[in-house]
DOLOFI-434999 format. One record per residue: residue in three letters; x, y, z of N, C-alpha, C in turn. Coordinates in steps of 0.02 Angstrom, whole numbers. Last residue first. Layout:
BEGIN
{site "ALA"; {X; Y; Z}; {X; Y; Z}; {X; Y; Z}}
...
END
This chain:
BEGIN
{site "PHE"; {-443; 3800; 1186}; {-465; 3844; 1240}; {-472; 3807; 1304}}
{site "TRP"; {-420; 3795; 1023}; {-382; 3772; 1085}; {-399; 3819; 1142}}
{site "CYS"; {-466; 3852; 914}; {-511; 3805; 947}; {-483; 3783; 1014}}
{site "TRP"; {-360; 3920; 858}; {-410; 3959; 892}; {-463; 3915; 931}}
{site "LYS"; {-284; 3821; 790}; {-263; 3848; 855}; {-318; 3883; 894}}
{site "ASP"; {-402; 3703; 716}; {-353; 3756; 714}; {-336; 3782; 784}}
{site "ASN"; {-501; 3625; 629}; {-458; 3603; 678}; {-394; 3650; 681}}
{site "ASN"; {-606; 3644; 530}; {-579; 3699; 572}; {-543; 3678; 631}}
{site "LEU"; {-689; 3482; 547}; {-672; 3544; 512}; {-646; 3597; 558}}
{site "TRP"; {-675; 3319; 546}; {-669; 3373; 594}; {-645; 3435; 553}}
{site "LEU"; {-789; 3199; 488}; {-737; 3247; 470}; {-736; 3300; 521}}
{site "TYR"; {-817; 3018; 506}; {-833; 3090; 518}; {-773; 3133; 497}}
{site "ASP"; {-778; 2889; 487}; {-846; 2906; 471}; {-864; 2979; 487}}
{site "GLY"; {-655; 2856; 533}; {-662; 2862; 462}; {-730; 2884; 441}}
{site "LYS"; {-682; 2844; 676}; {-640; 2897; 649}; {-650; 2909; 573}}
{site "GLN"; {-855; 2806; 715}; {-784; 2789; 707}; {-746; 2842; 666}}
{site "THR"; {-961; 2859; 843}; {-947; 2859; 772}; {-873; 2849; 762}}
{site "LYS"; {-1007; 2862; 973}; {-957; 2811; 955}; {-946; 2807; 881}}
{site "ASP"; {-1083; 2969; 1012}; {-1119; 2911; 985}; {-1074; 2856; 957}}
{site "HIS"; {-990; 3059; 1057}; {-1031; 3023; 1108}; {-1066; 2965; 1079}}
{site "LEU"; {-826; 3062; 993}; {-898; 3072; 981}; {-941; 3031; 1025}}
{site "ARG"; {-683; 3141; 1034}; {-721; 3080; 1046}; {-793; 3097; 1037}}
{site "ILE"; {-525; 3204; 981}; {-596; 3212; 984}; {-629; 3144; 997}}
{site "ALA"; {-378; 3310; 983}; {-412; 3242; 989}; {-483; 3253; 1001}}
{site "SER"; {-221; 3378; 940}; {-296; 3384; 938}; {-323; 3313; 942}}
{site "VAL"; {-84; 3398; 1039}; {-117; 3349; 991}; {-192; 3355; 998}}
{site "SER"; {32; 3511; 1056}; {-37; 3500; 1077}; {-73; 3459; 1023}}
{site "SER"; {151; 3516; 992}; {152; 3494; 1062}; {81; 3483; 1090}}
{site "ASN"; {171; 3454; 831}; {132; 3499; 873}; {131; 3471; 945}}
{site "PRO"; {316; 3443; 729}; {270; 3413; 773}; {235; 3463; 821}}
{site "GLN"; {321; 3546; 580}; {351; 3525; 644}; {298; 3490; 687}}
{site "LEU"; {308; 3606; 450}; {282; 3539; 466}; {317; 3507; 529}}
{site "THR"; {457; 3709; 440}; {387; 3688; 421}; {372; 3616; 443}}
{site "LYS"; {548; 3847; 485}; {539; 3776; 495}; {466; 3757; 482}}
{site "ALA"; {649; 3972; 412}; {583; 3947; 428}; {583; 3869; 437}}
{site "GLY"; {768; 4021; 370}; {768; 3988; 436}; {701; 3963; 455}}
{site "LYS"; {702; 4148; 277}; {763; 4118; 295}; {754; 4087; 365}}
{site "PHE"; {546; 4124; 194}; {586; 4157; 250}; {645; 4115; 268}}
{site "VAL"; {486; 4038; 106}; {526; 4089; 79}; {572; 4120; 134}}
{site "LYS"; {392; 3961; 171}; {456; 3929; 160}; {508; 3980; 133}}
{site "ILE"; {278; 4039; 163}; {311; 4029; 230}; {382; 4003; 218}}
{site "TYR"; {246; 4020; 28}; {268; 4086; 52}; {304; 4079; 119}}
{site "GLU"; {206; 3888; 26}; {265; 3908; -11}; {292; 3975; 12}}
{site "PHE"; {87; 3903; 102}; {143; 3861; 126}; {209; 3878; 92}}
{site "ALA"; {11; 3980; 14}; {29; 4006; 79}; {88; 3968; 108}}
{site "GLU"; {-7; 3884; -87}; {26; 3949; -102}; {51; 3980; -37}}
{site "ASP"; {-78; 3785; -19}; {-14; 3771; -49}; {25; 3833; -64}}
{site "HIS"; {-201; 3848; 29}; {-151; 3818; 72}; {-81; 3813; 41}}
{site "HIS"; {-305; 3890; -54}; {-255; 3939; -29}; {-194; 3907; 2}}
{site "LYS"; {-394; 3792; -82}; {-385; 3845; -128}; {-327; 3889; -111}}
{site "GLU"; {-400; 3712; 33}; {-364; 3687; -26}; {-351; 3743; -77}}
{site "GLY"; {-392; 3836; 165}; {-415; 3776; 134}; {-375; 3760; 70}}
{site "GLY"; {-261; 3900; 274}; {-321; 3903; 236}; {-341; 3838; 204}}
{site "LEU"; {-161; 3904; 368}; {-144; 3927; 298}; {-204; 3926; 253}}
{site "SER"; {-195; 3851; 484}; {-204; 3923; 479}; {-189; 3948; 407}}
{site "SER"; {-157; 3720; 481}; {-226; 3735; 465}; {-241; 3808; 459}}
{site "ASP"; {-29; 3728; 534}; {-38; 3719; 462}; {-109; 3733; 439}}
{site "TRP"; {-14; 3857; 656}; {-34; 3790; 638}; {-40; 3785; 563}}
{site "LEU"; {131; 3956; 689}; {65; 3950; 668}; {48; 3876; 649}}
{site "THR"; {241; 4075; 767}; {223; 4006; 751}; {149; 4005; 730}}
{site "ILE"; {382; 4180; 761}; {311; 4175; 760}; {295; 4102; 741}}
{site "GLU"; {523; 4207; 870}; {490; 4181; 810}; {414; 4191; 816}}
{site "LYS"; {582; 4274; 978}; {627; 4234; 934}; {591; 4214; 870}}
{site "PHE"; {544; 4446; 1018}; {528; 4374; 1019}; {571; 4338; 967}}
{site "ASN"; {553; 4583; 1043}; {614; 4541; 1037}; {602; 4465; 1043}}
{site "TYR"; {439; 4649; 1028}; {454; 4624; 1093}; {515; 4577; 1096}}
{site "LEU"; {444; 4681; 893}; {435; 4737; 941}; {455; 4714; 1012}}
{site "GLN"; {445; 4559; 829}; {508; 4595; 836}; {504; 4654; 886}}
{site "ALA"; {307; 4532; 834}; {354; 4489; 870}; {422; 4524; 880}}
{site "GLU"; {259; 4633; 750}; {235; 4631; 821}; {285; 4591; 861}}
{site "GLU"; {318; 4599; 631}; {335; 4662; 661}; {316; 4663; 735}}
{site "LEU"; {253; 4478; 607}; {326; 4477; 619}; {347; 4542; 650}}
{site "ALA"; {121; 4522; 586}; {137; 4481; 645}; {213; 4481; 659}}
{site "ILE"; {140; 4588; 466}; {119; 4627; 523}; {135; 4589; 587}}
{site "ASN"; {170; 4474; 388}; {221; 4525; 398}; {205; 4574; 456}}
{site "ILE"; {49; 4409; 387}; {108; 4375; 415}; {160; 4428; 432}}
{site "LEU"; {-32; 4502; 323}; {-48; 4484; 393}; {13; 4451; 424}}
{site "LYS"; {28; 4505; 194}; {26; 4563; 234}; {14; 4548; 307}}
{site "LYS"; {2; 4373; 150}; {70; 4396; 160}; {72; 4458; 203}}
{site "PHE"; {-139; 4374; 144}; {-106; 4328; 190}; {-35; 4354; 203}}
{site "ALA"; {-156; 4464; 40}; {-181; 4479; 106}; {-149; 4437; 160}}
{site "GLU"; {-99; 4392; -66}; {-69; 4455; -43}; {-91; 4476; 25}}
{site "LEU"; {-185; 4287; -92}; {-123; 4274; -59}; {-89; 4338; -31}}
{site "ASP"; {-337; 4262; -110}; {-299; 4325; -100}; {-236; 4311; -60}}
{site "HIS"; {-423; 4159; -111}; {-376; 4164; -168}; {-324; 4223; -157}}
{site "GLU"; {-508; 4172; -9}; {-453; 4123; 3}; {-403; 4125; -57}}
{site "ASN"; {-571; 4308; 56}; {-559; 4279; -11}; {-499; 4233; -7}}
{site "GLU"; {-556; 4323; 192}; {-623; 4316; 165}; {-620; 4285; 96}}
{site "ASN"; {-445; 4249; 296}; {-449; 4281; 229}; {-515; 4269; 201}}
{site "TYR"; {-385; 4249; 453}; {-448; 4245; 417}; {-444; 4283; 353}}
{site "ILE"; {-295; 4161; 571}; {-290; 4202; 510}; {-351; 4194; 469}}
{site "ARG"; {-269; 4144; 745}; {-317; 4140; 689}; {-296; 4184; 631}}
{site "VAL"; {-158; 4139; 825}; {-217; 4104; 846}; {-264; 4092; 787}}
{site "ILE"; {11; 4128; 817}; {-44; 4148; 779}; {-106; 4105; 796}}
{site "VAL"; {115; 4178; 944}; {78; 4123; 920}; {19; 4148; 881}}
{site "LEU"; {277; 4237; 959}; {209; 4257; 945}; {171; 4200; 914}}
{site "LYS"; {387; 4197; 1096}; {366; 4189; 1026}; {294; 4218; 1019}}
{site "GLU"; {444; 4163; 1223}; {464; 4221; 1183}; {452; 4210; 1109}}
{site "GLU"; {401; 4074; 1312}; {443; 4048; 1261}; {464; 4102; 1211}}
{site "ASN"; {325; 4162; 1397}; {375; 4110; 1424}; {424; 4090; 1373}}
{site "TRP"; {242; 4235; 1321}; {295; 4270; 1356}; {346; 4223; 1387}}
{site "ASP"; {170; 4234; 1180}; {193; 4181; 1224}; {255; 4208; 1261}}
{site "HIS"; {36; 4325; 1132}; {106; 4334; 1150}; {125; 4275; 1199}}
{site "LEU"; {-69; 4281; 1000}; {-56; 4271; 1072}; {17; 4281; 1083}}
{site "TRP"; {-175; 4355; 872}; {-115; 4324; 899}; {-115; 4321; 976}}
{site "ILE"; {-264; 4362; 722}; {-268; 4364; 795}; {-210; 4328; 825}}
{site "ILE"; {-294; 4448; 572}; {-252; 4400; 608}; {-261; 4414; 681}}
{site "HIS"; {-409; 4471; 432}; {-376; 4490; 494}; {-334; 4431; 524}}
{site "ASP"; {-515; 4541; 317}; {-456; 4499; 323}; {-420; 4519; 387}}
{site "ASN"; {-622; 4619; 284}; {-630; 4578; 343}; {-570; 4531; 354}}
{site "THR"; {-576; 4787; 232}; {-587; 4715; 222}; {-606; 4683; 287}}
{site "GLN"; {-534; 4915; 260}; {-584; 4908; 206}; {-595; 4833; 190}}
{site "ASN"; {-371; 4866; 319}; {-427; 4916; 311}; {-470; 4899; 251}}
{site "LEU"; {-341; 4715; 398}; {-328; 4756; 340}; {-387; 4802; 329}}
{site "VAL"; {-313; 4702; 571}; {-360; 4692; 516}; {-338; 4741; 459}}
{site "ALA"; {-230; 4613; 704}; {-235; 4671; 656}; {-284; 4650; 601}}
{site "GLY"; {-202; 4585; 880}; {-208; 4561; 811}; {-213; 4623; 767}}
{site "PHE"; {-196; 4645; 998}; {-209; 4572; 999}; {-219; 4543; 929}}
{site "HIS"; {-119; 4771; 1085}; {-131; 4746; 1019}; {-137; 4669; 1021}}
{site "GLU"; {-91; 4807; 1217}; {-150; 4836; 1182}; {-169; 4802; 1118}}
{site "LEU"; {-11; 4800; 1371}; {-28; 4762; 1310}; {-94; 4789; 1280}}
{site "GLN"; {111; 4893; 1429}; {40; 4897; 1428}; {12; 4862; 1364}}
{site "ILE"; {255; 4841; 1524}; {221; 4856; 1461}; {144; 4860; 1472}}
{site "ASP"; {315; 4804; 1641}; {333; 4869; 1613}; {295; 4885; 1552}}
{site "PRO"; {289; 4674; 1676}; {250; 4727; 1705}; {262; 4795; 1678}}
{site "ARG"; {306; 4539; 1616}; {327; 4602; 1583}; {286; 4659; 1611}}
{site "LEU"; {262; 4438; 1697}; {328; 4432; 1669}; {354; 4496; 1638}}
{site "ILE"; {135; 4485; 1746}; {183; 4452; 1790}; {254; 4455; 1761}}
{site "LYS"; {73; 4541; 1639}; {78; 4581; 1699}; {125; 4551; 1749}}
{site "SER"; {72; 4433; 1548}; {115; 4490; 1535}; {125; 4535; 1595}}
{site "ILE"; {-23; 4349; 1603}; {46; 4329; 1606}; {93; 4388; 1594}}
{site "PHE"; {-142; 4427; 1582}; {-123; 4406; 1648}; {-50; 4389; 1653}}
{site "ILE"; {-143; 4447; 1441}; {-138; 4504; 1488}; {-113; 4483; 1556}}
{site "ASP"; {-159; 4314; 1396}; {-103; 4356; 1374}; {-91; 4414; 1424}}
{site "ARG"; {-280; 4278; 1453}; {-218; 4240; 1470}; {-159; 4283; 1454}}
{site "ASP"; {-362; 4365; 1386}; {-360; 4368; 1461}; {-295; 4335; 1484}}
{site "HIS"; {-343; 4326; 1255}; {-319; 4390; 1274}; {-315; 4396; 1349}}
{site "PHE"; {-404; 4197; 1257}; {-333; 4202; 1240}; {-305; 4270; 1261}}
{site "TRP"; {-536; 4242; 1286}; {-499; 4198; 1334}; {-424; 4200; 1321}}
{site "SER"; {-569; 4311; 1173}; {-558; 4351; 1234}; {-521; 4308; 1286}}
{site "PHE"; {-591; 4205; 1088}; {-534; 4246; 1079}; {-516; 4288; 1137}}
{site "ILE"; {-710; 4155; 1144}; {-654; 4109; 1133}; {-590; 4151; 1129}}
{site "ASP"; {-798; 4262; 1133}; {-775; 4240; 1202}; {-714; 4195; 1196}}
{site "ILE"; {-830; 4273; 1001}; {-785; 4323; 1030}; {-757; 4303; 1098}}
{site "ASP"; {-824; 4122; 912}; {-860; 4163; 958}; {-810; 4212; 990}}
{site "PRO"; {-843; 3995; 787}; {-809; 4052; 813}; {-852; 4096; 858}}
{site "ALA"; {-886; 3830; 825}; {-909; 3891; 798}; {-867; 3951; 826}}
{site "LEU"; {-807; 3679; 780}; {-820; 3727; 833}; {-839; 3794; 800}}
{site "THR"; {-873; 3536; 695}; {-836; 3598; 697}; {-853; 3637; 760}}
{site "VAL"; {-904; 3389; 606}; {-894; 3419; 670}; {-853; 3481; 664}}
{site "LEU"; {-1009; 3283; 513}; {-964; 3341; 513}; {-964; 3372; 585}}
{site "THR"; {-1023; 3118; 451}; {-1039; 3165; 506}; {-987; 3221; 506}}
{site "LYS"; {-1031; 3096; 271}; {-1001; 3083; 337}; {-1029; 3135; 388}}
{site "ASP"; {-1070; 3112; 145}; {-1122; 3086; 191}; {-1093; 3072; 259}}
{site "THR"; {-1025; 3259; 55}; {-1009; 3200; 91}; {-1069; 3176; 133}}
{site "ASP"; {-1063; 3380; -4}; {-1011; 3341; -36}; {-998; 3274; -5}}
{site "CYS"; {-1148; 3446; 77}; {-1176; 3430; 10}; {-1126; 3384; -25}}
{site "ALA"; {-1070; 3474; 185}; {-1128; 3427; 194}; {-1157; 3407; 127}}
{site "ASN"; {-985; 3569; 136}; {-959; 3501; 150}; {-1016; 3450; 155}}
{site "GLN"; {-1078; 3677; 131}; {-1045; 3651; 70}; {-1017; 3582; 78}}
{site "ILE"; {-1104; 3694; 266}; {-1158; 3676; 220}; {-1130; 3646; 154}}
{site "LEU"; {-978; 3729; 314}; {-1010; 3670; 341}; {-1068; 3645; 292}}
{site "ASP"; {-958; 3847; 248}; {-912; 3793; 234}; {-941; 3725; 258}}
{site "GLN"; {-1054; 3926; 306}; {-1058; 3912; 238}; {-1016; 3851; 217}}
{site "LYS"; {-1006; 3928; 439}; {-1072; 3900; 426}; {-1077; 3881; 352}}
{site "VAL"; {-884; 3992; 419}; {-883; 3922; 445}; {-951; 3890; 429}}
{site "HIS"; {-931; 4117; 376}; {-888; 4076; 332}; {-887; 4003; 354}}
{site "SER"; {-999; 4162; 487}; {-1037; 4152; 425}; {-996; 4109; 377}}
{site "TYR"; {-894; 4172; 580}; {-946; 4125; 590}; {-985; 4110; 526}}
{site "GLN"; {-816; 4272; 523}; {-788; 4204; 530}; {-844; 4155; 535}}
{site "SER"; {-905; 4377; 540}; {-886; 4356; 472}; {-856; 4286; 472}}
{site "GLU"; {-906; 4382; 677}; {-968; 4365; 642}; {-957; 4343; 572}}
{site "VAL"; {-779; 4427; 696}; {-794; 4361; 717}; {-858; 4337; 685}}
{site "LEU"; {-797; 4556; 648}; {-750; 4512; 613}; {-761; 4438; 631}}
{site "LYS"; {-885; 4609; 741}; {-909; 4601; 672}; {-863; 4554; 631}}
{site "GLN"; {-806; 4616; 856}; {-861; 4570; 855}; {-884; 4557; 782}}
{site "TYR"; {-692; 4685; 898}; {-696; 4657; 831}; {-751; 4603; 823}}
{site "ASP"; {-649; 4728; 1021}; {-685; 4776; 978}; {-690; 4751; 905}}
{site "ASP"; {-582; 4681; 1134}; {-644; 4649; 1112}; {-687; 4692; 1063}}
{site "TYR"; {-447; 4737; 1131}; {-467; 4679; 1168}; {-530; 4644; 1143}}
{site "LYS"; {-405; 4786; 962}; {-406; 4796; 1034}; {-437; 4735; 1066}}
{site "LEU"; {-309; 4766; 820}; {-368; 4743; 856}; {-358; 4753; 931}}
{site "PHE"; {-239; 4894; 716}; {-233; 4842; 764}; {-301; 4825; 797}}
{site "HIS"; {-261; 4919; 542}; {-261; 4944; 610}; {-263; 4883; 657}}
{site "TYR"; {-189; 4960; 378}; {-217; 4914; 429}; {-224; 4949; 494}}
{site "HIS"; {-131; 5052; 296}; {-165; 4995; 264}; {-197; 4946; 313}}
{site "ALA"; {-56; 5144; 358}; {-119; 5169; 330}; {-160; 5111; 301}}
{site "LYS"; {60; 5083; 386}; {13; 5086; 438}; {-57; 5109; 414}}
{site "PRO"; {121; 4972; 259}; {107; 5039; 281}; {52; 5043; 333}}
{site "VAL"; {218; 4836; 305}; {152; 4851; 280}; {135; 4925; 304}}
{site "LYS"; {377; 4787; 260}; {338; 4832; 298}; {271; 4848; 266}}
{site "THR"; {422; 4624; 259}; {402; 4677; 214}; {355; 4723; 249}}
{site "SER"; {554; 4582; 370}; {485; 4579; 351}; {469; 4636; 305}}
{site "SER"; {699; 4502; 371}; {671; 4570; 352}; {599; 4560; 330}}
{site "VAL"; {782; 4418; 491}; {726; 4412; 443}; {700; 4481; 431}}
{site "ASN"; {869; 4416; 595}; {896; 4417; 529}; {841; 4407; 474}}
{site "GLU"; {746; 4341; 699}; {814; 4367; 692}; {841; 4360; 623}}
{site "THR"; {625; 4278; 692}; {623; 4350; 684}; {693; 4378; 674}}
{site "PRO"; {578; 4127; 606}; {619; 4164; 654}; {617; 4238; 639}}
{site "ILE"; {426; 4047; 594}; {471; 4094; 559}; {510; 4133; 608}}
{site "SER"; {357; 3884; 591}; {384; 3939; 627}; {429; 3981; 583}}
{site "HIS"; {213; 3774; 592}; {267; 3811; 557}; {294; 3865; 599}}
{site "THR"; {147; 3613; 636}; {154; 3684; 645}; {214; 3711; 602}}
{site "PRO"; {20; 3487; 606}; {89; 3510; 612}; {93; 3586; 617}}
{site "VAL"; {-106; 3423; 701}; {-95; 3471; 645}; {-22; 3495; 656}}
{site "GLU"; {-178; 3266; 742}; {-124; 3314; 752}; {-113; 3358; 689}}
{site "PHE"; {-298; 3198; 791}; {-291; 3232; 726}; {-242; 3287; 731}}
{site "SER"; {-350; 3049; 877}; {-304; 3106; 870}; {-302; 3133; 797}}
{site "ASP"; {-494; 3004; 966}; {-456; 2999; 903}; {-415; 3059; 895}}
{site "TYR"; {-523; 2927; 1122}; {-512; 2988; 1084}; {-473; 2973; 1023}}
{site "GLY"; {-540; 2819; 1207}; {-584; 2825; 1150}; {-574; 2887; 1109}}
{site "PHE"; {-446; 2808; 1303}; {-512; 2824; 1328}; {-559; 2841; 1269}}
{site "LYS"; {-329; 2787; 1238}; {-358; 2730; 1276}; {-425; 2743; 1307}}
{site "SER"; {-299; 2914; 1191}; {-328; 2866; 1143}; {-356; 2804; 1180}}
{site "TYR"; {-235; 2993; 1283}; {-307; 2992; 1286}; {-341; 2944; 1235}}
{site "TYR"; {-95; 2981; 1249}; {-123; 2955; 1312}; {-200; 2946; 1310}}
{site "GLU"; {-20; 3020; 1143}; {-79; 2978; 1128}; {-110; 2952; 1194}}
{site "GLY"; {46; 3168; 1218}; {44; 3125; 1160}; {-22; 3088; 1153}}
{site "VAL"; {15; 3261; 1317}; {44; 3198; 1334}; {37; 3145; 1280}}
{site "GLU"; {-64; 3365; 1293}; {7; 3381; 1298}; {47; 3317; 1317}}
{site "SER"; {-204; 3368; 1188}; {-163; 3330; 1232}; {-92; 3355; 1233}}
{site "TYR"; {-347; 3445; 1189}; {-282; 3454; 1159}; {-231; 3428; 1207}}
{site "LEU"; {-515; 3391; 1148}; {-461; 3406; 1196}; {-396; 3416; 1158}}
{site "PHE"; {-692; 3384; 1125}; {-624; 3407; 1103}; {-576; 3408; 1160}}
END
């Protein structure tokens, strides 16, 4: 895996590109629907191992299901708490340099009594909140997705960030994607299907051709 910041440069070395478009929601003049604090709690640095385990189980089950439906080679990255901690370490390090006045404590949120959660990264340079991962245990539950997006908007507004951004793959699978996409478009000034500055690319060691394999879970959280 790699995430190219220089377009198709790596294609000459045998990498196949799978760019995922992005969406953004501005925070200015946008009224987020307040989610009562009693309905969720924030994620601390590394206190959500069980939530990541839920992610892992979901990815494993999805992999098994896809294997039953196709004879193509399947590729995926497995969720691991260390992957998310890397994002948090980066977040903390940069915040101490650019915003030494704050004590960063919130790295996401989980809806109470569920495994539905969101993990984010504060982009202090570009003043935006980047959604690293949205996990809905029940992909039919659009209301959970709405709540998580609005919690993220509140977090972005807390630091006067300009916007929140997320990859299209964060909207979920076929069961959920289209409804989630329509919800994103509801926000005034939202920009959808924008070019991604980080182009996902992959090269299989056995030289399997692009049409002969599927890359599952090609999402922001895999970018490490």
